[in-house]
N, C-alpha and C positions, 0 to 999 in steps of 0.2 A: 457382414452387416448388409441388410437389405436396402433397397433404394429409398424407401420411406424413412428409414432410420438415418441414412446418410443425409437426406434432405433436411430432416429435423435438426440434426447436428449442425449443418451449415447455417440454418436459420438462427440457432442459438449462438453460434460463433459471430454471426453478423450483428445480432443484438448486443453481444458483449463488446464487440468492436465499436459500435455506436455509443456505448456507455463510457468508453475510455476518456473522452474529454471531461465528463462529469466526475469520473474517478480521480483524474488528475487534479481538478479544481478542488475537490473535497480534501485530498491529501495536502495540497498547498495551503488551503485555508486553515486546516487543523495544525499544520506545522508552524505557520506564521503566528497563529494565535498562541501556540505553546511557547514560541520564542519570545513573544511580546510579554507574556505573563506565565512563566513556567511554574506549574503547580500540578498536584496529583490529578485534578479534574482534566486538565489538558493532556496529561500523559494517558489517562484512561481513554479519552476521545481518540487520540492518535493510535493507541493500542487497538481499539475496536476496528478502526479503518484498516490498519495494517493486517490484522488478523483475517478480516474478510478477503482482502486482496491475496493474502498468502494461500487461502483456500480456493479462490476462484480463478486466479490467473493461469496456473499451469494446465488445468484441464482444457483451456481454450488455446493452448499453444504459446502462452506467454511465460515460459519457464524462468527467464531472467527476472521478470517483474515479480513472479511468485517467490523466487529465492530471496530477493532483496526484501520483499514484504515480510517473509518468514523470519529473516534475520532481525528486522526492526521489531517485529512482534515479540520475538524471543528476548531481545534486549530490554524492552519495556516491561515485559512480563516478569523478568528476573528482578527488575527494580521494584515493581509493585508487590512482589511476593515478600520482600523484606519488610520488617517492622519499620515504621516511619523513623524511629530513632536510629536505625541501622543503615538507612539509605544515605547516599550522597545527595546533595541538594538537587532540586529539579533543574536548576540552572546548569549544574555539572552534567546532569543527564542530557540536557539539550546539546551541550558541547559534544558529548559522547555519541549522540544519535545523529548529529549533523551530516556526516558522510553518507550514512545509509538513507536518511530522509532525502537528501539531495539526489542520491542515485535512484531512488524510487520515483521521484518527480521527473528526473531526466529520462528514466526508462519509459515512463508513461508517455512523455512527450515524443520520444522516438517511436514508440508503437503507434501513436496517433499519426505521425508523419508518414510512417510506413503504410498504414491503412489508406490514408488519403492519396498517397502516390500510386497505390495499386488499384484505386477506384477508377 
């Protein structure tokens, strides 16, 4: 990789790192909204956020965040693929997702702390 490519990659990584607090806040808001009123719309919102993080985190070196987001994405996707009459309730889904959602929020918080400590 040439120097210009390395510089561009470093700039992209820095931009991604600067976006981590917003990403964490977005996940937290969606998660708390889903907990407050669990329904398909909230599951779709959380799914969209997890899906984007699953695709973006690993290329920037945040493999653990990417893995947790991918897991959350998959669990919600599986629920959404089922016919509404064959799904467990959205409240049950929230209980099932809680460990992964908490791990994603915690992972983002840890990444933010790590970036700040290295600055």
